[in-house]
All heavy atoms as an XYZ file, in Angstrom:
863
protein
N      35.943     20.531     -1.852
C      34.870     19.958     -2.632
C      35.056     20.163     -4.138
O      34.626     19.340     -4.912
C      33.619     20.668     -2.142
C      33.983     21.342     -0.856
C      35.462     21.462     -0.842
N      35.701     21.250     -4.522
C      35.871     21.560     -5.937
C      36.646     20.465     -6.655
O      36.341     20.123     -7.789
C      36.602     22.914     -6.104
C      37.003     23.149     -7.539
C      35.735     24.040     -5.600
N      37.637     19.877     -6.003
C      38.512     18.925     -6.658
C      38.038     17.480     -6.592
O      38.678     16.594     -7.132
C      39.924     19.026     -6.078
C      40.539     20.381     -6.256
C      40.972     21.104     -5.174
C      40.675     20.929     -7.522
C      41.539     22.356     -5.342
C      41.231     22.173     -7.698
C      41.672     22.895     -6.604
N      36.936     17.211     -5.966
C      36.474     15.828     -5.801
C      36.215     15.124     -7.120
O      36.282     13.911     -7.198
C      35.220     15.791     -4.937
C      35.543     16.027     -3.496
C      34.374     15.725     -2.610
N      34.785     16.025     -1.246
C      34.013     16.560     -0.347
N      32.760     16.829     -0.631
N      34.462     16.824      0.850
N      35.892     15.869     -8.158
C      35.563     15.219     -9.420
C      36.785     14.776    -10.225
O      36.663     14.058    -11.203
C      34.698     16.142    -10.267
C      35.429     17.352    -10.780
C      34.511     18.105    -11.725
N      35.206     19.187    -12.310
C      34.754     20.416    -12.337
N      33.586     20.696    -11.825
N      35.438     21.362    -12.894
N      37.961     15.204     -9.831
C      39.161     14.835    -10.577
C      39.641     13.451    -10.178
O      39.562     13.062     -9.018
C      40.266     15.875    -10.365
C      39.871     17.246    -10.835
C      39.835     18.319     -9.963
C      39.511     17.461    -12.159
C      39.466     19.580    -10.394
C      39.131     18.721    -12.598
C      39.111     19.770    -11.713
O      38.740     21.010    -12.148
N      40.188     12.734    -11.139
C      40.587     11.354    -10.864
C      41.808     11.251     -9.966
O      42.095     10.204     -9.441
C      40.790     10.572    -12.160
C      41.934     11.085    -13.002
O      42.481     12.163    -12.708
O      42.277     10.414    -13.984
N      42.540     12.346     -9.770
C      43.678     12.280     -8.864
C      43.263     12.380     -7.409
O      44.041     12.103     -6.518
C      44.745     13.316     -9.202
C      44.307     14.729     -9.442
C      44.098     15.303    -10.653
C      44.042     15.751     -8.482
N      43.727     16.607    -10.507
C      43.690     16.918     -9.181
C      44.070     15.798     -7.091
C      43.374     18.112     -8.546
C      43.753     16.988     -6.453
C      43.415     18.125     -7.186
N      42.053     12.774     -7.157
C      41.583     12.835     -5.774
C      41.433     11.411     -5.274
O      40.841     10.566     -5.918
C      40.257     13.610     -5.682
C      39.669     13.507     -4.288
C      40.481     15.058     -6.071
N      41.981     11.162     -4.127
C      41.963      9.820     -3.569
C      43.342      9.221     -3.569
O      43.753      8.614     -2.606
N      44.080      9.432     -4.667
C      45.454      8.924     -4.721
C      46.353      9.750     -3.805
O      46.976      9.238     -2.905
C      46.011      9.018     -6.136
C      45.360      8.138     -7.151
C      45.923      8.393     -8.531
O      46.988      8.996     -8.648
O      45.275      7.982     -9.493
N      46.430     11.007     -4.107
C      47.279     11.927     -3.363
C      46.462     13.165     -3.023
O      46.919     14.285     -3.168
C      48.493     12.318     -4.215
C      49.394     11.192     -4.605
C      50.221     10.702     -3.441
O      50.545     11.456     -2.543
N      50.547      9.433     -3.439
N      45.257     12.961     -2.573
C      44.306     14.050     -2.362
C      44.903     15.223     -1.599
O      44.863     16.352     -2.060
C      43.069     13.520     -1.646
C      41.976     14.563     -1.522
O      41.994     15.590     -2.182
N      41.034     14.295     -0.661
N      45.453     14.977     -0.442
C      45.966     16.059      0.383
C      47.129     16.762     -0.286
O      47.212     17.987     -0.267
C      46.393     15.537      1.762
C      45.247     15.017      2.604
C      44.896     13.567      2.308
O      45.648     12.892      1.565
O      43.843     13.116      2.781
N      48.030     16.018     -0.881
C      49.201     16.607     -1.524
C      48.805     17.494     -2.697
O      49.252     18.636     -2.803
C      50.157     15.510     -2.005
C      51.386     15.971     -2.773
C      52.256     16.871     -1.915
C      52.176     14.774     -3.258
N      47.953     16.999     -3.586
C      47.538     17.794     -4.743
C      46.720     19.000     -4.317
O      46.926     20.107     -4.814
C      46.740     16.960     -5.737
C      47.580     16.014     -6.528
C      47.158     14.719     -6.734
C      48.778     16.405     -7.091
C      47.915     13.831     -7.476
C      49.553     15.532     -7.830
C      49.120     14.240     -8.019
N      45.787     18.798     -3.423
C      44.943     19.910     -2.987
C      45.792     20.991     -2.323
O      45.615     22.182     -2.597
C      43.859     19.410     -2.040
N      46.716     20.604     -1.481
C      47.585     21.577     -0.823
C      48.486     22.278     -1.832
O      48.678     23.494     -1.762
C      48.427     20.889      0.252
C      49.352     21.791      1.056
C      48.557     22.879      1.780
C      50.159     20.971      2.049
N      49.019     21.542     -2.790
C      49.869     22.138     -3.817
C      49.101     23.169     -4.630
O      49.572     24.288     -4.846
C      50.430     21.044     -4.749
O      51.197     20.128     -3.973
C      51.300     21.640     -5.829
N      47.916     22.808     -5.065
C      47.094     23.732     -5.850
C      46.753     24.963     -5.015
O      46.870     26.103     -5.490
C      45.815     23.033     -6.361
C      44.855     24.032     -6.984
C      46.177     21.952     -7.377
N      46.368     24.758     -3.774
C      46.021     25.883     -2.909
C      47.215     26.803     -2.684
O      47.104     28.025     -2.813
C      45.487     25.380     -1.567
C      45.205     26.468     -0.527
C      44.102     27.417     -1.021
C      44.844     25.852      0.800
N      48.356     26.239     -2.346
C      49.539     27.065     -2.101
C      49.968     27.837     -3.339
O      50.330     29.019     -3.249
C      50.691     26.210     -1.578
C      50.563     25.729     -0.145
C      51.687     24.761      0.200
C      50.549     26.894      0.831
N      49.933     27.196     -4.479
C      50.291     27.909     -5.710
C      49.286     29.008     -6.015
O      49.656     30.119     -6.404
C      50.398     26.942     -6.889
C      51.653     26.086     -6.888
C      51.563     25.009     -7.956
C      52.890     26.942     -7.084
N      48.016     28.728     -5.831
C      47.000     29.753     -6.055
C      47.232     30.952     -5.128
O      47.239     32.103     -5.559
C      45.597     29.189     -5.837
C      44.547     30.257     -5.907
C      44.174     30.808     -7.128
C      43.958     30.747     -4.755
C      43.226     31.815     -7.199
C      43.007     31.754     -4.809
C      42.648     32.289     -6.034
O      41.728     33.294     -6.095
N      47.454     30.683     -3.846
C      47.671     31.762     -2.887
C      48.952     32.533     -3.178
O      49.010     33.747     -3.002
C      47.690     31.209     -1.464
C      46.368     30.667     -0.935
C      46.575     29.970      0.410
C      45.336     31.779     -0.823
N      49.966     31.823     -3.642
C      51.241     32.477     -3.959
C      51.098     33.480     -5.097
O      51.710     34.542     -5.085
C      52.289     31.429     -4.312
C      53.619     32.013     -4.681
C      54.621     30.944     -4.977
N      55.835     31.538     -5.500
C      56.717     30.891     -6.213
N      56.537     29.617     -6.473
N      57.782     31.493     -6.667
N      50.317     33.142     -6.106
C      50.209     33.985     -7.293
C      48.962     34.867     -7.319
O      48.746     35.594     -8.272
C      50.261     33.123     -8.558
C      51.596     32.482     -8.772
C      51.740     31.103     -8.665
C      52.711     33.238     -9.059
C      52.971     30.498     -8.859
C      53.951     32.642     -9.252
C      54.084     31.271     -9.151
N      48.145     34.802     -6.288
C      46.931     35.621     -6.268
C      47.204     36.955     -5.572
O      48.287     37.196     -5.049
C      45.798     34.874     -5.571
O      46.122     34.650     -4.218
N      46.195     37.806     -5.558
C      46.305     39.103     -4.887
C      46.565     38.879     -3.401
O      46.204     37.834     -2.844
C      45.013     39.889     -5.094
N      47.184     39.843     -2.736
C      47.418     39.690     -1.296
C      46.135     39.329     -0.552
O      45.055     39.826     -0.859
C      47.928     41.078     -0.878
C      48.558     41.629     -2.110
C      47.704     41.104     -3.252
N      46.287     38.411      0.402
C      45.143     37.923      1.152
C      45.582     37.581      2.568
O      46.738     37.818      2.938
C      44.525     36.710      0.440
C      45.548     35.608      0.236
O      46.017     35.008      1.195
N      45.929     35.363     -1.013
N      44.704     37.020      3.328
C      44.986     36.651      4.709
C      46.240     35.789      4.831
O      47.009     35.908      5.790
C      43.766     35.911      5.293
C      43.984     35.378      6.671
C      43.852     36.208      7.783
C      44.318     34.043      6.875
C      44.056     35.708      9.066
C      44.524     33.545      8.146
C      44.393     34.380      9.245
N      46.472     34.900      3.867
C      47.572     33.946      3.938
C      48.892     34.479      3.384
O      49.925     33.820      3.504
C      47.191     32.660      3.202
C      46.075     31.951      3.880
C      44.770     31.919      3.489
C      46.148     31.199      5.091
N      44.025     31.192      4.381
C      44.850     30.736      5.374
C      47.176     30.881      5.964
C      44.566     29.969      6.484
C      46.878     30.107      7.077
C      45.593     29.669      7.325
N      48.905     35.646      2.790
C      50.116     36.176      2.155
C      51.325     36.209      3.091
O      52.407     35.775      2.693
C      49.843     37.566      1.553
O      48.824     37.423      0.558
C      51.087     38.153      0.923
N      51.202     36.677      4.331
C      52.385     36.677      5.208
C      52.962     35.282      5.426
O      54.183     35.109      5.499
C      51.867     37.270      6.523
C      50.671     38.062      6.139
C      50.056     37.336      4.970
N      52.110     34.293      5.524
C      52.589     32.912      5.693
C      53.263     32.417      4.415
O      54.359     31.862      4.452
C      51.435     31.990      6.061
C      51.827     30.541      6.063
C      52.626     30.016      7.069
C      51.422     29.688      5.038
C      53.008     28.686      7.067
C      51.801     28.353      5.030
C      52.589     27.860      6.041
O      52.979     26.560      6.029
N      52.607     32.629      3.291
C      53.157     32.177      2.004
C      54.505     32.841      1.736
O      55.431     32.221      1.224
C      52.167     32.470      0.851
C      50.823     31.784      1.088
C      52.753     32.096     -0.501
C      50.863     30.287      1.135
N      54.633     34.103      2.119
C      55.874     34.844      1.875
C      57.075     34.295      2.630
O      58.212     34.508      2.212
C      55.693     36.324      2.216
C      54.853     37.060      1.195
O      54.614     36.501      0.091
O      54.416     38.193      1.493
N      56.857     33.605      3.747
C      57.998     33.066      4.496
C      58.367     31.648      4.061
O      59.403     31.130      4.472
C      57.769     33.103      6.026
C      57.583     34.522      6.508
C      56.644     32.195      6.447
N      57.550     31.044      3.224
C      57.900     29.719      2.715
C      59.079     29.840      1.746
O      59.216     30.849      1.052
C      56.707     29.096      1.984
C      55.520     28.714      2.846
C      54.361     28.248      1.965
C      55.905     27.635      3.832
N      59.923     28.839      1.691
C      61.059     28.910      0.760
C      60.581     28.988     -0.687
O      59.608     28.334     -1.067
C      61.833     27.619      1.016
C      60.958     26.758      1.835
C      59.883     27.599      2.438
N      61.256     29.806     -1.470
C      60.915     29.937     -2.894
C      61.484     28.757     -3.686
O      60.935     28.352     -4.694
C      61.454     31.235     -3.477
C      60.980     32.478     -2.755
C      59.497     32.699     -2.925
C      59.083     33.995     -2.275
N      58.025     33.873     -1.323
N      62.599     28.229     -3.233
C      63.236     27.092     -3.898
C      63.592     26.051     -2.846
O      64.015     26.395     -1.741
C      64.515     27.523     -4.613
C      64.243     28.510     -5.704
O      63.448     28.248     -6.590
N      64.872     29.670     -5.643
N      63.426     24.827     -3.216
C      63.789     23.714     -2.346
C      64.861     22.911     -3.063
O      64.669     22.492     -4.204
C      62.568     22.823     -2.036
C      61.510     23.646     -1.317
C      62.982     21.615     -1.210
C      60.195     22.936     -1.152
N      65.978     22.725     -2.399
C      67.059     21.971     -3.013
C      66.754     20.487     -2.919
O      66.485     19.961     -1.848
C      68.396     22.273     -2.315
O      68.641     23.674     -2.395
C      69.532     21.522     -2.980
N      66.740     19.869     -4.055
C      66.573     18.422     -4.120
C      67.344     17.940     -5.335
O      67.855     18.741     -6.126
C      65.096     18.036     -4.233
O      64.640     18.208     -5.553
N      67.387     16.669     -5.500
C      68.079     16.100     -6.648
C      67.448     16.595     -7.954
O      68.117     16.695     -8.975
C      68.121     14.558     -6.550
C      66.747     13.968     -6.745
C      69.110     13.969     -7.510
N      66.182     16.968     -7.913
C      65.507     17.466     -9.107
C      66.008     18.830     -9.539
O      65.830     19.225    -10.692
C      63.992     17.528     -8.874
C      63.314     16.191     -8.649
C      61.849     16.399     -8.308
C      63.473     15.301     -9.852
N      66.646     19.559     -8.639
C      67.142     20.887     -9.004
C      68.498     20.836     -9.697
O      68.958     21.844    -10.218
C      67.210     21.790     -7.764
O      68.110     21.268     -6.815
N      69.129     19.683     -9.716
C      70.409     19.537    -10.405
C      70.186     19.288    -11.889
O      69.252     18.586    -12.269
C      71.223     18.376     -9.832
C      71.633     18.532     -8.382
C      71.488     17.486     -7.494
C      72.157     19.727     -7.912
C      71.865     17.622     -6.170
C      72.535     19.869     -6.588
C      72.390     18.814     -5.725
O      72.764     18.947     -4.420
N      71.066     19.825    -12.721
C      70.952     19.538    -14.153
C      71.654     18.213    -14.453
O      72.278     17.605    -13.579
C      71.482     20.694    -15.013
C      72.966     20.949    -14.843
O      73.727     19.999    -14.566
O      73.373     22.112    -15.005
N      71.540     17.778    -15.693
C      72.083     16.463    -16.090
C      73.582     16.351    -15.816
O      74.059     15.318    -15.342
C      71.800     16.209    -17.569
C      70.343     16.004    -17.891
C      69.778     14.741    -17.280
O      70.494     13.725    -17.182
O      68.605     14.780    -16.880
N      74.339     17.399    -16.121
C      75.791     17.360    -15.911
C      76.137     17.198    -14.431
O      77.074     16.479    -14.077
C      76.450     18.628    -16.469
C      76.391     18.687    -17.982
O      76.284     17.617    -18.627
O      76.446     19.810    -18.525
N      75.389     17.881    -13.573
C      75.648     17.766    -12.137
C      75.330     16.364    -11.631
O      76.071     15.812    -10.813
C      74.828     18.811    -11.375
C      75.296     20.235    -11.628
C      74.358     21.278    -11.083
O      73.123     21.115    -11.225
O      74.859     22.265    -10.510
N      74.263     15.790    -12.133
C      73.918     14.414    -11.734
C      74.995     13.446    -12.207
O      75.426     12.562    -11.461
C      72.534     14.003    -12.292
C      71.424     14.870    -11.678
C      72.259     12.526    -12.061
C      71.235     14.697    -10.191
N      75.442     13.621    -13.440
C      76.484     12.740    -13.983
C      77.795     12.880    -13.212
O      78.566     11.928    -13.120
C      76.691     13.022    -15.469
C      75.516     12.633    -16.342
C      75.130     11.165    -16.245
O      76.033     10.301    -16.157
O      73.918     10.888    -16.223
N      78.051     14.060    -12.657
C      79.294     14.281    -11.913
C      79.377     13.406    -10.659
O      80.474     13.114    -10.179
C      79.423     15.754    -11.532
N      78.245     12.969    -10.158
C      78.250     12.055     -9.015
C      78.767     10.670     -9.403
O      79.147      9.885     -8.549
C      76.846     11.917     -8.421
C      76.409     13.103     -7.614
C      75.488     13.995     -8.124
C      76.915     13.322     -6.342
C      75.064     15.086     -7.387
C      76.512     14.412     -5.586
C      75.587     15.303     -6.117
N      78.751     10.400    -10.704
C      79.236      9.113    -11.222
C      78.537      7.944    -10.523
O      79.184      6.985    -10.094
C      80.761      9.024    -11.076
C      81.332      7.946    -11.968
O      80.748      7.606    -12.988
N      82.477      7.406    -11.589
N      77.238      8.061    -10.427
C      76.432      7.029     -9.776
C      75.256      6.696    -10.692
O      74.271      7.429    -10.740
C      75.937      7.544     -8.431
C      75.160      6.502     -7.644
O      74.713      5.488     -8.229
O      74.975      6.705     -6.430
N      75.345      5.597    -11.438
C      74.284      5.244    -12.375
C      72.911      5.097    -11.713
O      71.895      5.453    -12.289
C      74.739      3.915    -12.978
C      76.198      3.840    -12.712
C      76.453      4.645    -11.481
N      72.898      4.585    -10.503
C      71.624      4.414     -9.808
C      70.995      5.777     -9.505
O      69.791      5.970     -9.692
C      71.819      3.615     -8.519
C      70.528      3.266     -7.834
C      70.767      2.342     -6.651
C      69.439      1.972     -6.014
N      69.628      1.041     -4.898
N      71.799      6.729     -9.060
C      71.298      8.078     -8.798
C      70.773      8.713    -10.079
O      69.703      9.330    -10.085
C      72.391      8.965     -8.190
C      72.005     10.418     -7.959
C      70.905     10.524     -6.911
C      73.224     11.234     -7.558
N      71.495      8.544    -11.158
C      71.069      9.089    -12.451
C      69.738      8.482    -12.883
O      68.816      9.201    -13.283
C      72.139      8.817    -13.500
O      71.764      9.353    -14.737
N      69.622      7.182    -12.778
C      68.381      6.500    -13.152
C      67.214      6.957    -12.280
O      66.141      7.280    -12.779
C      68.563      4.980    -13.034
C      67.272      4.228    -13.230
C      66.782      3.983    -14.508
C      66.533      3.800    -12.134
C      65.584      3.320    -14.690
C      65.336      3.137    -12.303
C      64.860      2.892    -13.583
O      63.668      2.247    -13.753
N      67.440      6.995    -10.970
C      66.373      7.374    -10.043
C      65.950      8.836    -10.249
O      64.765      9.155    -10.152
C      66.821      7.129     -8.609
C      66.972      5.645     -8.286
S      67.593      5.325     -6.632
C      66.186      5.815     -5.658
N      66.909      9.698    -10.535
C      66.588     11.107    -10.780
C      65.754     11.249    -12.041
O      64.746     11.969    -12.044
C      67.870     11.944    -10.887
O      68.624     11.798     -9.689
C      67.549     13.411    -11.122
N      66.155     10.587    -13.099
C      65.382     10.644    -14.344
C      63.984     10.073    -14.154
O      63.000     10.621    -14.660
C      66.109      9.924    -15.471
C      67.309     10.692    -15.955
O      67.334     11.918    -15.917
N      68.321      9.982    -16.411
N      63.883      8.987    -13.419
C      62.580      8.391    -13.145
C      61.708      9.339    -12.319
O      60.522      9.518    -12.608
C      62.768      7.061    -12.412
C      61.475      6.300    -12.286
O      60.809      6.074    -13.322
O      61.120      5.936    -11.138
N      62.303      9.972    -11.326
C      61.562     10.919    -10.494
C      61.087     12.118    -11.319
O      59.959     12.578    -11.163
C      62.423     11.372     -9.320
C      61.752     12.269     -8.288
C      60.507     11.622     -7.712
C      62.744     12.608     -7.175
N      61.931     12.610    -12.213
C      61.527     13.723    -13.090
C      60.327     13.338    -13.946
O      59.402     14.126    -14.123
C      62.691     14.148    -13.978
C      63.725     14.969    -13.269
C      64.778     15.508    -14.213
N      65.686     16.357    -13.478
C      66.998     16.260    -13.522
N      67.564     15.371    -14.312
N      67.750     17.072    -12.802
N      60.341     12.133    -14.464
C      59.211     11.654    -15.269
C      57.940     11.578    -14.421
O      56.859     11.948    -14.875
C      59.525     10.290    -15.877
C      60.563     10.329    -16.966
C      60.903      8.928    -17.437
C      62.094      8.938    -18.365
N      62.521      7.582    -18.728
N      58.066     11.089    -13.207
C      56.909     10.993    -12.316
C      56.331     12.367    -11.995
O      55.112     12.556    -12.005
C      57.297     10.299    -11.013
C      57.556      8.823    -11.136
C      57.951      8.236     -9.794
O      57.368      8.565     -8.764
N      58.953      7.364     -9.801
N      57.205     13.322    -11.716
C      56.750     14.676    -11.387
C      56.032     15.291    -12.583
O      54.959     15.894    -12.428
C      57.931     15.558    -10.922
C      57.542     17.023    -10.870
C      58.451     15.084     -9.571
N      56.585     15.131    -13.775
C      55.937     15.663    -14.982
C      54.572     15.011    -15.209
O      53.603     15.682    -15.543
C      56.825     15.464    -16.209
C      58.017     16.388    -16.235
C      58.894     16.125    -17.443
C      60.133     16.997    -17.381
N      61.042     16.735    -18.492
N      54.515     13.715    -15.013
C      53.252     12.986    -15.196
C      52.209     13.451    -14.173
O      51.058     13.711    -14.522
C      53.518     11.483    -15.077
C      52.378     10.600    -15.479
C      52.755      9.123    -15.577
N      53.594      8.617    -14.509
C      54.897      8.287    -14.650
N      55.492      8.413    -15.808
N      55.588      7.829    -13.633
N      52.614     13.600    -12.923
C      51.702     14.063    -11.890
C      51.254     15.506    -12.136
O      50.088     15.846    -11.925
C      52.352     13.957    -10.511
C      52.560     12.544     -9.990
C      53.400     12.565     -8.718
C      51.237     11.860     -9.742
N      52.169     16.338    -12.610
C      51.828     17.725    -12.926
C      50.749     17.770    -14.005
O      49.741     18.462    -13.867
C      53.079     18.476    -13.375
C      52.796     19.850    -13.929
C      52.608     20.934    -13.079
C      52.712     20.061    -15.297
C      52.340     22.197    -13.591
C      52.444     21.311    -15.815
C      52.264     22.380    -14.954
O      51.995     23.618    -15.466
N      50.973     17.023    -15.082
C      49.977     17.004    -16.170
C      48.637     16.454    -15.672
O      47.580     16.988    -15.989
C      50.487     16.184    -17.350
C      51.528     16.893    -18.187
C      51.798     16.175    -19.489
N      52.255     14.804    -19.305
C      53.533     14.444    -19.194
N      54.474     15.352    -19.255
N      53.870     13.187    -19.028
N      48.697     15.401    -14.903
C      47.465     14.782    -14.412
C      46.707     15.705    -13.464
O      45.485     15.803    -13.526
C      47.802     13.468    -13.700
C      46.603     12.705    -13.225
C      47.016     11.386    -12.621
C      45.815     10.566    -12.232
N      46.195      9.271    -11.655
N      47.420     16.399    -12.612
C      46.769     17.250    -11.615
C      46.332     18.590    -12.189
O      45.234     19.047    -11.897
C      47.712     17.482    -10.433
N      47.181     19.212    -12.995
C      46.901     20.580    -13.395
C      46.189     20.730    -14.726
O      45.456     21.705    -14.917
C      48.180     21.413    -13.392
C      48.614     21.806    -12.012
C      49.586     21.087    -11.350
C      48.020     22.870    -11.371
C      49.976     21.432    -10.069
C      48.397     23.227    -10.090
C      49.378     22.504     -9.438
N      46.349     19.826    -15.648
C      45.680     19.972    -16.948
C      44.173     20.172    -16.804
O      43.617     21.107    -17.384
C      45.980     18.791    -17.857
O      47.335     18.799    -18.219
N      43.476     19.343    -16.031
C      42.031     19.568    -15.902
C      41.700     20.865    -15.164
O      40.706     21.523    -15.472
C      41.527     18.350    -15.129
C      42.711     17.704    -14.545
C      43.894     18.117    -15.357
N      42.542     21.248    -14.220
C      42.300     22.491    -13.483
C      42.454     23.691    -14.418
O      41.668     24.634    -14.361
C      43.245     22.598    -12.262
C      43.107     23.945    -11.572
C      42.992     21.458    -11.282
N      43.457     23.651    -15.291
C      43.646     24.721    -16.268
C      42.430     24.850    -17.177
O      41.992     25.949    -17.498
C      44.879     24.478    -17.143
C      46.193     24.550    -16.408
C      47.262     23.777    -16.835
C      46.369     25.384    -15.318
C      48.484     23.844    -16.191
C      47.586     25.449    -14.649
C      48.648     24.675    -15.088
N      41.885     23.728    -17.595
C      40.724     23.749    -18.490
C      39.454     24.225    -17.780
O      38.680     24.991    -18.330
C      40.475     22.354    -19.079
C      41.508     21.947    -20.083
C      41.241     20.551    -20.613
O      40.584     19.733    -19.988
N      41.769     20.276    -21.799
N      39.259     23.771    -16.551
C      38.018     24.074    -15.835
C      38.008     25.459    -15.185
O      36.949     26.042    -14.996
C      37.747     23.026    -14.757
C      37.453     21.659    -15.346
O      37.198     21.571    -16.560
O      37.479     20.679    -14.579
N      39.182     25.958    -14.838
C      39.265     27.239    -14.134
C      40.313     28.160    -14.760
O      41.240     28.615    -14.081
C      39.600     27.010    -12.649
C      38.605     26.136    -11.955
C      38.867     24.785    -11.742
C      37.386     26.653    -11.529
C      37.938     23.970    -11.114
C      36.450     25.844    -10.903
C      36.737     24.508    -10.700
O      35.819     23.710    -10.082
N      40.190     28.465    -16.052
C      41.215     29.299    -16.697
C      41.303     30.700    -16.105
O      42.359     31.332    -16.159
C      40.781     29.340    -18.161
C      39.323     29.047    -18.132
C      39.108     28.128    -16.961
N      40.211     31.175    -15.519
C      40.240     32.514    -14.917
C      41.040     32.531    -13.614
O      41.510     33.575    -13.173
C      38.813     33.031    -14.673
C      38.032     32.319    -13.585
C      37.460     30.946    -13.979
O      37.625     30.514    -15.134
O      36.849     30.307    -13.115
N      41.220     31.372    -12.991
C      41.975     31.270    -11.737
C      43.361     30.676    -11.920
O      44.296     31.025    -11.197
C      41.207     30.417    -10.722
C      39.855     30.937    -10.262
C      39.196     29.929     -9.337
C      40.006     32.279     -9.574
N      43.479     29.734    -12.866
C      44.726     28.999    -13.039
C      45.188     29.082    -14.492
O      44.633     28.420    -15.359
C      44.552     27.532    -12.639
C      44.218     27.349    -11.191
C      42.909     27.165    -10.787
C      45.210     27.375    -10.233
C      42.585     27.001     -9.451
C      44.902     27.216     -8.892
C      43.588     27.025     -8.501
N      46.196     29.874    -14.724
C      46.756     30.030    -16.061
C      47.959     29.102    -16.213
O      48.861     29.096    -15.366
C      47.191     31.477    -16.273
O      48.013     31.587    -17.396
N      48.005     28.364    -17.295
C      49.139     27.463    -17.541
C      50.447     28.237    -17.685
O      51.512     27.687    -17.453
C      48.868     26.628    -18.797
N      50.354     29.512    -18.045
C      51.565     30.326    -18.181
C      52.138     30.719    -16.805
O      53.315     30.966    -16.672
C      51.280     31.597    -18.985
C      51.033     31.364    -20.462
C      49.644     30.789    -20.755
O      48.676     31.152    -20.024
O      49.518     29.981    -21.680
N      51.287     30.775    -15.799
C      51.724     31.143    -14.455
C      52.089     29.898    -13.653
O      53.125     29.837    -13.010
C      50.628     31.942    -13.712
C      51.004     32.182    -12.256
C      50.364     33.261    -14.413
N      51.234     28.890    -13.708
C      51.410     27.681    -12.907
C      52.186     26.646    -13.701
O      51.666     25.606    -14.088
C      50.046     27.143    -12.464
C      49.303     28.125    -11.595
C      48.410     29.035    -12.144
C      49.538     28.164    -10.236
C      47.743     29.950    -11.343
C      48.891     29.077     -9.419
C      47.993     29.972     -9.987
O      47.359     30.870     -9.191
N      53.442     26.952    -13.919
C      54.299     26.063    -14.689
C      54.865     24.963    -13.795
O      54.772     25.034    -12.562
C      55.461     26.839    -15.313
O      56.292     27.349    -14.258
C      54.957     27.989    -16.192
N      55.485     24.011    -14.407
C      56.124     22.943    -13.660
C      57.235     23.496    -12.771
O      57.515     22.963    -11.713
C      56.686     21.903    -14.631
C      57.245     20.627    -14.056
C      56.213     19.906    -13.195
C      57.733     19.727    -15.151
N      57.836     24.597    -13.180
C      58.913     25.209    -12.392
C      58.412     26.096    -11.274
O      59.188     26.525    -10.428
C      59.831     26.011    -13.301
C      60.540     25.128    -14.305
O      60.906     23.997    -13.946
O      60.722     25.580    -15.450
N      57.113     26.420    -11.277
C      56.583     27.308    -10.248
C      56.660     26.619     -8.910
O      56.838     27.176     -7.894
C      55.145     27.698    -10.557
């Protein structure tokens, strides 16, 4: 119910809500969910984890374009989803903790 007022609710409601919840649980004090959160992977390998040189090494212009486009989308979604949460709940969500790399 807390997130219903944000404009991203409805577009990717489940994805954003789950992402915010998982990040909150990951960085909060130990709780009921800590054992579950602790077994989740800390890093997920995807094309987004490669740097520019690694992407260029594939020598595939389409892959390079799609990766750059995906990075832009992720940054845009991060700002759209988390900026209002940072402002409304600074005591729970710190921009220094909940970074794009988190």
